[in-house]
C-alpha positions in Angstrom: -38.8 -52.3 42.6 -41.2 -49.3 42.6 -44.9 -50.0 42.8 -47.7 -47.9 41.3 -51.2 -48.4 42.7 -53.8 -48.3 40.0 -57.3 -47.6 41.3 -60.5 -48.6 39.4 -64.1 -48.2 40.3 -64.4 -51.6 41.8 -60.9 -52.0 43.3 -57.3 -51.6 42.6 -54.2 -53.6 41.8 -50.5 -53.0 41.7 -47.9 -53.2 39.0 -44.2 -52.3 38.6 -43.6 -48.7 37.7 -42.1 -48.2 34.3 -38.7 -46.5 34.4 -39.2 -44.8 31.1 -42.2 -42.6 31.1 -42.4 -42.6 27.3 -43.0 -46.3 27.5 -41.6 -49.1 25.3 -43.3 -51.4 22.9 -43.5 -54.1 25.6 -45.7 -51.9 27.8 -49.3 -53.1 28.4 -51.5 -52.3 25.4 -54.5 -53.5 27.4 -54.8 -50.2 29.1 -55.9 -48.6 25.8 -59.3 -50.4 25.0 -62.5 -49.0 26.4 -62.8 -49.2 30.2 -65.9 -49.6 32.4 -64.8 -47.2 35.1 -65.7 -43.6 36.0 -63.7 -40.5 36.8 -62.4 -41.9 40.1 -60.2 -44.1 38.1 -58.1 -40.9 37.6 -56.8 -41.5 41.1 -54.1 -43.5 39.5 -50.6 -41.8 39.7 -50.2 -42.5 36.0 -52.9 -40.0 35.2 -50.7 -37.2 36.3 -48.4 -38.1 33.5 -50.7 -38.7 30.5 -54.4 -38.8 29.7 -55.6 -42.3 28.9 -58.5 -42.5 26.4 -59.1 -46.0 27.6 -62.1 -46.5 29.8 -62.2 -50.3 30.2 -60.4 -52.2 33.0 -57.1 -53.7 31.9 -58.3 -57.3 32.6 -61.4 -56.9 30.4 -61.0 -57.2 26.6 -63.3 -57.9 23.6 -66.5 -58.5 25.6 -70.0 -57.7 24.2 -73.3 -57.5 26.1 -76.7 -58.3 24.7 -78.5 -57.7 28.0 -80.8 -54.7 27.7 -79.8 -53.7 31.3 -76.3 -52.9 30.0 -77.5 -50.7 27.1 -78.0 -46.9 27.1 -81.5 -45.9 26.1 -80.1 -42.9 24.1 -77.3 -44.4 22.0 -78.7 -48.0 22.2 -75.2 -49.2 22.8 -73.4 -50.8 25.7 -73.0 -48.4 28.6 -69.7 -46.5 28.7 -69.1 -44.7 32.0 -72.8 -44.8 33.0 -74.0 -41.8 35.1 -77.1 -41.6 37.2 -79.3 -38.5 37.1 -81.3 -37.3 40.2 -84.4 -39.0 38.7 -82.5 -42.3 39.0 -82.2 -42.9 35.2 -78.9 -43.9 33.8 -77.1 -42.8 30.6 -73.6 -42.9 29.1 -71.4 -40.0 30.0 -70.8 -39.2 26.4 -74.6 -39.1 25.8 -75.0 -36.8 28.7 -72.2 -34.6 27.5 -73.8 -34.3 24.0 -77.1 -33.6 25.8 -75.5 -30.9 27.9 -73.8 -29.4 24.8 -76.9 -29.2 22.6 -79.9 -29.1 24.9 -79.0 -27.6 28.3 -81.2 -24.8 29.8 -80.8 -22.2 32.5 -83.4 -21.0 35.0 -83.6 -18.7 37.9 -86.5 -20.2 39.8 -87.2 -23.9 40.1 -90.9 -23.2 40.7 -91.4 -21.0 37.7 -91.4 -22.9 34.4 -91.5 -19.6 32.5 -88.1 -18.8 33.9 -86.4 -21.5 31.8 -84.1 -20.0 29.2 -82.6 -22.3 26.5 -79.2 -21.6 25.4 -76.3 -23.2 23.5 -73.0 -24.4 25.0 -71.1 -21.7 23.2 -72.9 -19.0 25.1 -71.7 -20.0 28.5 -68.4 -20.5 30.3 -67.3 -24.1 31.0 -66.7 -24.8 34.6 -63.7 -26.7 35.7 -64.0 -30.3 36.9 -62.7 -29.6 40.3 -65.0 -26.8 41.3 -68.5 -26.6 42.7 -70.7 -29.5 43.5 -72.0 -30.7 46.7 -69.6 -33.4 47.6 -69.3 -37.0 46.3 -73.0 -37.5 45.7 -72.6 -35.8 42.3 -75.7 -33.7 42.7 -76.0 -29.9 43.2 -77.4 -28.8 46.5 -76.0 -25.3 47.1 -77.1 -22.6 44.6 -75.7 -19.2 43.9 -78.4 -16.6 44.4 -77.3 -14.2 41.7 -76.6 -16.8 38.9 -79.0 -19.0 37.1 -79.0 -22.8 37.6 -77.8 -24.9 34.6 -79.7 -28.0 33.9 -80.8 -30.7 31.4 -84.0 -32.7 31.1 -83.9 -36.4 31.5 -84.6 -38.0 28.1 -86.6 -40.8 29.7 -89.0 -39.0 32.1 -88.4 -35.3 31.3 -87.5 -34.4 34.8 -85.3 -31.3 35.1 -81.9 -32.1 36.5 -79.4 -29.5 37.7 -75.9 -30.0 36.2 -73.0 -29.9 38.7 -70.6 -27.1 38.3 -68.0 -29.4 36.9 -70.3 -30.7 34.2 -72.3 -33.9 33.7 -69.2 -36.0 34.5 -69.8 -35.1 38.1 -73.1 -36.9 38.2 -72.4 -40.1 40.2 -71.6 -43.4 38.4 -74.1 -46.2 38.4 -72.1 -48.6 40.6 -74.6 -51.5 40.2 -74.6 -51.4 36.4 -70.8 -51.2 36.2 -70.4 -54.0 38.8 -72.7 -56.3 36.8 -71.0 -55.4 33.5 -67.6 -56.2 34.9 -68.9 -59.5 36.4 -70.6 -60.4 33.1 -67.3 -59.7 31.3 -65.3 -61.8 33.7 -67.7 -64.7 33.5 -67.9 -64.7 29.7 -65.9 -67.5 28.1 -65.3 -65.3 25.0 -63.5 -62.7 27.1 -59.7 -62.7 26.9 -58.3 -61.9 30.4 -54.8 -60.8 31.0 -52.7 -61.1 34.1 -53.4 -58.3 36.6 -49.9 -58.3 37.9 -47.7 -58.5 34.8 -46.7 -55.3 33.0 -46.8 -57.0 29.6 -49.7 -58.7 27.8 -49.6 -62.1 29.4 -52.7 -64.3 29.2 -54.3 -65.1 32.5 -54.8 -68.7 33.4 -56.1 -68.6 37.0 -57.9 -66.4 39.5 -57.8 -66.0 43.2 -61.4 -66.0 44.4 -60.4 -64.4 47.7 -58.2 -61.6 46.3 -60.3 -61.1 43.1 -57.1 -61.0 41.0 -56.3 -63.0 37.8 -52.8 -64.5 37.4 -50.6 -65.9 34.7 -49.0 -69.2 35.6 -45.8 -67.6 37.1 -47.7 -65.1 39.2 -50.0 -67.8 40.4 -47.1 -69.7 41.8 -45.7 -66.6 43.5 -49.0 -65.8 45.0 -49.6 -69.4 46.2 -46.2 -69.3 48.0 -47.2 -66.2 50.0 -48.0 -67.0 53.6 -51.0 -64.6 53.6 -52.5 -66.5 50.7 -52.0 -70.0 51.9 -55.7 -70.5 52.6 -56.9 -68.7 49.5 -59.0 -70.5 46.8 -57.1 -70.3 43.5 -58.9 -71.8 40.5 -58.3 -72.0 36.8 -60.3 -69.5 34.8 -62.6 -72.2 33.4 -63.3 -73.5 36.9 -63.7 -70.0 38.3 -66.2 -69.2 35.5 -68.1 -72.4 36.0 -68.3 -71.7 39.7 -69.2 -68.1 39.0 -67.1 -65.1 39.5 -69.0 -62.9 41.9 -66.3 -60.8 43.6 -64.2 -58.0 42.3 -62.2 -55.5 44.1 -64.2 -52.4 45.0 -62.6 -49.3 46.3 -64.3 -45.9 45.8 -62.1 -42.9 45.7 -63.0 -39.3 46.4 -63.8 -37.2 43.3 -62.0 -34.1 44.7 -59.2 -35.9 46.6 -58.4 -38.9 44.3 -55.8 -40.3 46.6 -58.3 -40.6 49.5 -60.9 -43.4 49.9 -64.6 -42.6 50.8 -64.9 -43.9 54.3 -67.1 -41.4 56.1 -70.8 -40.4 55.8 -71.8 -36.8 56.4 -75.2 -37.0 58.0 -75.7 -33.2 57.5 -75.3 -33.3 53.7 -76.3 -37.0 53.2 -73.0 -37.6 51.3 -70.2 -40.1 51.4 -66.9 -38.2 51.9 -63.2 -38.8 52.6 -61.2 -37.5 55.5 -59.9 -34.5 53.6 -63.5 -33.5 52.7 -64.4 -33.6 56.4 -61.5 -31.4 57.4 -62.3 -29.0 54.5 -65.9 -28.4 53.4 -67.6 -30.6 56.0 -65.7 -29.4 59.1 -68.7 -28.5 61.3 -70.9 -31.4 60.0 -71.8 -34.6 61.8 -69.7 -37.4 60.1 -69.6 -41.0 61.0 -67.9 -44.1 59.6 -69.7 -45.8 56.7 -69.9 -49.1 58.5 -71.7 -47.5 61.4 -74.6 -45.8 59.5 -75.0 -48.0 56.5 -77.2 -50.6 58.2 -80.0 -48.2 59.3 -80.1 -46.5 55.8 -80.1 -49.9 54.0 -83.1 -51.0 56.1 -84.9 -47.8 55.1 -84.1 -48.2 51.5 -85.2 -51.8 51.5 -88.5 -50.8 53.0 -88.8 -48.1 50.3 -88.2 -50.8 47.7 -90.8 -53.0 49.2 -93.2 -50.1 49.3 -92.6 -49.3 45.7 -93.3 -52.9 44.7 -96.5 -52.9 46.6 -97.5 -49.7 44.9 -96.8 -51.3 41.5 -99.1 -54.2 42.3 -101.9 -51.9 43.7 -101.7 -49.6 40.6 -101.7 -52.5 38.3 -104.8 -53.9 39.9 -106.5 -50.4 39.7 -105.5 -50.3 36.0 -107.2 -53.6 35.4 -110.4 -52.3 37.1 -110.3 -49.2 35.0 -109.9 -51.3 31.8 -112.9 -53.5 32.8 -114.9 -50.3 33.6 -113.9 -48.8 30.3 -115.3 -51.9 28.4 -118.4 -51.8 30.5 -119.0 -48.2 29.8 -118.4 -48.7 26.1 -120.9 -51.6 26.0 -123.5 -49.7 28.0 -123.2 -46.7 25.7 -123.6 -48.9 22.6 -126.7 -50.5 24.2 -128.2 -47.1 25.0 -127.4 -45.9 21.6 -129.4 -48.8 20.1 -132.3 -48.0 22.4 -132.3 -44.4 21.4 -132.2 -45.2 17.7 -135.1 -47.7 18.1 -137.1 -45.1 20.0 -136.4 -42.3 17.5 -137.5 -44.5 14.5 -141.1 -44.3 15.8 -141.1 -40.6 15.5 -142.0 -38.6 12.5 -139.5 -36.6 10.5 -139.9 -33.5 12.5 -138.2 -35.0 15.5 -134.9 -36.0 13.7 -133.3 -33.0 15.3 -134.1 -34.4 18.7 -132.5 -37.7 17.7 -129.4 -35.9 16.7 -129.3 -34.1 20.0 -129.6 -37.4 21.9 -126.7 -39.0 20.0 -124.6 -36.0 20.7 -125.3 -36.3 24.4 -124.3 -40.0 24.3 -121.0 -39.1 22.6 -120.4 -36.4 25.2 -121.1 -38.7 28.1 -118.8 -41.3 26.6 -116.1 -38.8 25.9 -116.4 -37.4 29.5 -116.3 -40.8 31.1 -113.6 -42.2 28.9 -111.5 -39.1 29.4 -111.8 -39.6 33.2 -110.7 -43.2 32.7 -107.8 -42.2 30.5 -106.6 -39.5 32.9 -106.8 -42.0 35.8 -104.9 -44.6 33.8 -102.2 -42.1 32.8 -101.8 -41.1 36.5 -101.6 -44.7 37.5 -99.1 -45.5 34.7 -96.9 -42.7 35.8 -97.1 -44.0 39.4 -96.2 -47.5 38.1 -93.3 -46.1 36.1 -91.9 -44.1 38.9 -92.3 -46.9 41.4 -90.8 -49.4 39.0 -87.8 -47.1 38.4 -87.3 -46.8 42.2 -87.8 -50.5 42.9 -85.5 -51.8 40.1 -82.8 -49.2 40.9 -82.9 -50.0 44.6 -83.0 -53.8 43.9 -79.8 -53.5 41.9 -78.2 -51.1 44.3 -79.0 -53.1 47.5 -78.2 -56.5 46.0 -75.0 -55.4 44.2 -73.8 -52.3 45.9 -71.5 -51.9 48.8 -72.2 -49.8 51.8 -70.5 -46.8 50.2 -72.3 -47.2 47.0 -75.7 -47.5 48.7 -75.1 -44.5 50.9 -74.0 -42.5 47.8 -77.6 -42.6 46.6 -79.4 -41.9 49.9 -80.1 -38.2 48.9 -81.3 -38.8 45.3 -83.4 -41.8 46.3 -85.1 -39.8 49.1 -85.8 -36.9 46.7 -87.2 -39.3 44.2 -89.4 -41.0 46.8 -90.7 -37.6 48.0 -91.4 -36.6 44.4 -93.5 -39.7 44.1 -95.7 -38.8 47.1 -93.7 -41.0 49.4 -94.9 -44.0 47.4 -98.3 -43.8 49.0 -100.9 -45.9 47.1 -103.7 -44.3 45.2 -107.0 -43.7 47.0 -109.9 -45.9 46.2 -111.2 -45.3 42.7 -114.3 -43.3 42.5 -116.2 -43.1 39.2 -119.7 -43.4 37.9 -120.2 -45.9 35.1 -124.0 -45.7 34.9 -126.0 -44.3 32.0 -129.7 -44.6 31.3 -132.1 -43.6 28.6 -135.5 -42.5 30.1 -138.0 -42.7 27.3 -140.9 -41.5 29.5 -139.2 -38.3 30.6 -140.5 -35.2 28.7 -137.9 -32.9 27.2 -138.2 -29.5 28.9 -138.4 -26.3 26.9 -139.1 -28.2 23.7 -139.5 -26.0 20.6 -141.7 -28.5 19.0 -145.5 -28.2 18.9 -145.9 -31.6 20.5 -144.3 -33.2 23.5 -140.9 -34.8 22.9 -140.0 -37.6 25.2 -136.7 -39.3 25.8 -133.8 -38.0 27.8 -130.4 -39.3 28.8 -129.2 -39.5 32.4 -126.5 -41.3 34.3 -128.9 -41.9 37.2 -132.6 -42.3 37.8 -134.2 -40.8 40.9 -136.2 -43.1 43.3 -138.6 -41.4 45.6 -138.6 -44.2 48.2 -134.8 -44.0 48.5 -134.7 -40.2 48.9 -134.3 -39.0 52.5 -133.8 -36.1 54.8 -132.2 -35.7 58.2 -135.0 -35.7 60.7 -132.8 -34.2 63.5 -133.4 -30.9 61.8 -137.1 -31.2 62.6 -136.6 -31.3 66.3 -137.0 -28.4 68.8 -138.9 -26.2 66.4 -140.0 -22.7 67.6 -142.6 -20.3 66.3 -141.1 -17.6 64.1 -137.8 -19.4 63.7 -136.8 -20.5 60.2 -136.5 -24.3 59.7 -134.2 -25.6 57.0 -133.7 -29.3 56.0 -131.8 -30.8 53.1 -133.4 -33.5 50.8 -130.8 -35.9 49.4 -132.0 -37.5 46.2 -131.0 -41.1 45.5 -131.4 -43.7 42.7 -132.8 -47.2 43.0 -129.4 -48.5 44.1 -129.5 -46.0 47.1 -126.7 -44.0 45.5 -126.8 -40.2 45.7 -127.8 -38.5 42.5 -125.2 -36.2 41.0 -127.7 -33.9 39.2 -130.7 -31.8 40.0 -133.8 -31.0 37.9 -136.2 -33.4 39.6 -139.7 -32.3 40.4 -139.7 -31.9 44.2 -142.7 -30.5 46.2 -143.1 -29.9 49.9 -145.9 -28.5 52.1 -146.8 -28.1 55.8 -150.3 -29.2 57.0 -151.7 -28.8 60.5 -155.2 -28.9 62.0 -156.7 -26.6 64.6 -160.1 -27.4 66.0 -160.9 -29.5 63.0 -160.1 -26.8 60.5 -157.3 -27.8 58.1 -155.0 -25.3 56.3 -151.6 -25.5 54.7 -148.4 -23.4 54.8 -146.2 -22.9 51.7 -142.7 -24.3 51.8 -139.8 -23.1 49.7 -137.8 -25.7 47.7 -134.5 -24.7 46.2 -132.7 -27.0 43.7 -128.9 -26.9 44.5 -128.2 -28.7 41.1 -126.0 -31.3 42.9 -128.6 -33.8 43.8 -129.7 -32.1 46.9 -132.6 -29.7 47.6 -133.0 -27.1 50.3 -136.4 -27.1 52.0 -137.3 -24.2 54.3 -140.3 -22.8 56.1 -141.1 -20.5 59.1 -143.8 -21.9 61.5 -146.4 -19.2 62.3 -148.3 -21.0 65.1 -147.5 -23.6 67.7 -149.0 -27.0 67.5 -148.6 -30.4 65.8 -147.9 -30.3 62.1 -147.0 -32.6 59.2 -144.2 -32.0 56.6 -145.1 -33.7 53.3 -142.3 -34.1 50.7 -142.8 -35.6 47.3 -140.5 -36.4 44.4 -142.2 -36.7 41.0 -145.5 -36.9 42.8 -144.4 -39.7 45.2 -143.8 -39.6 48.9 -140.1 -39.9 49.9 -139.0 -42.2 52.6 -140.8 -41.3 55.9 -143.2 -38.8 54.4 -145.3 -37.2 55.9 -143.0 -36.3 58.8 -144.8 -35.4 62.1 -143.3 -32.3 63.8 -144.2 -30.3 66.8 -143.8 -26.5 67.0 -143.5 -24.7 70.4 -143.6 -21.1 71.4 -140.4 -19.3 72.4 -139.9 -19.1 76.2 -138.9 -15.5 77.0 -136.1 -14.5 79.4 -137.1 -13.0 82.7 -133.7 -11.9 83.8 -131.1 -9.4 82.8 -128.5 -9.8 80.0 -125.5 -8.6 82.1 -121.8 -9.0 82.4 -121.9 -10.2 86.1 -124.1 -10.0 89.2 -121.7 -7.7 91.0 -121.9 -5.0 88.3 -125.6 -5.3 87.5 -126.6 -5.2 91.2 -124.3 -2.4 92.2 -122.2 -4.7 94.3 -125.0 -6.5 96.3 -123.9 -9.7 98.0 -127.4 -11.1 97.9 -127.7 -10.9 94.1 -127.5 -14.4 92.4 -127.2 -15.5 88.7 -128.3 -18.4 86.6 -124.6 -19.1 85.6 -124.1 -20.4 89.2 -120.9 -18.5 89.5 -120.0 -17.1 93.0 -117.5 -14.5 94.2 -115.6 -15.1 97.4 -116.4 -13.0 100.4 -120.0 -14.0 100.9 -121.3 -13.0 97.5 -124.1 -15.2 96.1 -123.6 -14.1 92.5 -120.9 -14.2 89.8 -118.1 -11.8 89.2 -115.5 -11.1 86.5 -112.6 -13.6 86.6 -114.1 -15.7 89.4 -115.0 -19.4 89.4 -118.1 -20.3 87.4 -118.2 -17.0 85.4 -118.8 -17.9 81.7 -116.3 -15.2 80.6 -118.8 -13.1 78.6 -122.2 -11.4 78.9 -125.1 -13.7 79.7 -128.7 -13.9 81.0 -129.1 -13.8 84.7 -132.1 -16.1 84.6 -130.6 -19.1 82.9 -127.0 -18.3 82.2 -127.4 -18.5 78.4 -124.7 -16.4 76.6 -126.8 -15.8 73.5 -128.8 -12.6 73.8 -131.6 -13.5 71.3 -132.3 -17.0 72.6 -134.9 -19.0 74.4 -134.8 -19.1 78.2 -133.8 -22.5 79.6 -135.1 -21.9 83.1 -138.3 -23.6 84.0 -139.4 -20.9 86.4 -139.9 -17.3 85.4 -139.1 -15.3 88.5 -136.3 -12.7 88.6 -133.2 -14.0 90.1 -132.0 -10.9 91.9 -132.5 -10.5 95.6 -132.3 -6.8 96.4 
């Protein structure tokens, strides 16, 4: 009896080969209904004889799925040959073929969105199924420099995906979905299962839980009498379904060598390959058995899944904070609007224009803040969606997939994670939700004949909280410019984000009982900080007075001491040897010494600062203050 080996996506079984290729009426009709397999099922020897329109395993008949996980988001029907795009979204092969036919595009540069050129399927040559590609991952990795890249956009997320040379059918199948669909079918009591071994339509009555094969009564007896199956658990279909069928035969065959099983992992290309692929297109690459490398990659993928789940929780919490902030801003704006309207009602008709301006400002502030909230929420929602897609996909893959199936998605999962910023959580939210109406503030540059009061601001300056860095007021010298920065703050000690405050500063000092003042320059930087600068003209003790809106800031007045510059009494030279004409007695403030009895420094010798410097103190800055206490010349001639 001749035996054909029929390979499906999750396993294989054997049956007697038909002597007549044309087939008789008694030949299995169960091969014709829709099958839940992918292109690797063409590894069957029968496929060399005729093309089977059937896409459903022969033991699965008349099953329907209501679970949304088993439905394509494009056609809204049960998945048929589900394929996974590089963005990890899954669609039916037929849907992707229609998408490729009607909406594919070509581009020459991935980074140039203007380079995308839409086209129709009639304007391009169709590539054969056996050419191109990057291996059994189903994704394109090697590009031709002189030809554009063909691609489609994912209907779910809009991510651009390169189409393999062989077409969309060379995208990898979704093993997890197919596995779950087959198991759901096998466990459904409404599914009519046929014997996996008989060549005619014989109803199955039992199942071997170890071999994952269904039998009719006669085949069950034959199987039970086999010595190798003496310890196998054989149950009736009802008992097997009640216990739960969780195992099916899973054997993944190579796309390009259908007779070969995928047993090796190419660490160079991150692809699962067969032995023929290794000897052909992966000859010089590092390849290892799947069982050896699977564990480390599964651990990494599981960590990535956990990281994605943590990101989902963090982003969800941030979204809740943003929602609460949005409501608070809305309430505050409504409150301020009421205050503005009440204040404006007391004015005469001539200030109605001012009222309109204030309301416009409120709307602008609300729009700006709400727009910031909306943008932040959209960014977080995108992070949530990407992280959820990764987490759900990896959960299914890791819980349902075999080592080969898991490793088949290493490269697209890594690319997806990298596209999502390595699943790093968002930084702490930074936003300003404060808004105030200041009725006592006068409107500047008012066109009215009378003073108009009432301005809007998101912050209110508090002089007692404003501060400067007092370190900038140390070691002051006559004639040298002094610059300090005033940081304005509100009553919550938060920095102000705007300028426009009335800031004054002056220097006061006394000399023999005569008081005089020095004008200080104040520059508004329009970001909440103010530059204060002055040049002391005499030495002595002074006081820096800084006021905001007529009130002293924190620490004002600031006592400062100005000293005269100490002049240098040496020579600004390159080294003692050169400046003294080679004298051994010449010394230098840098404390460098030349060997051979020289007391001073020399180029390249120990202690030399490596540049020109003062001989009195060793300072390398020419226009600087001398740091030496004594003032005698250091050379001994």
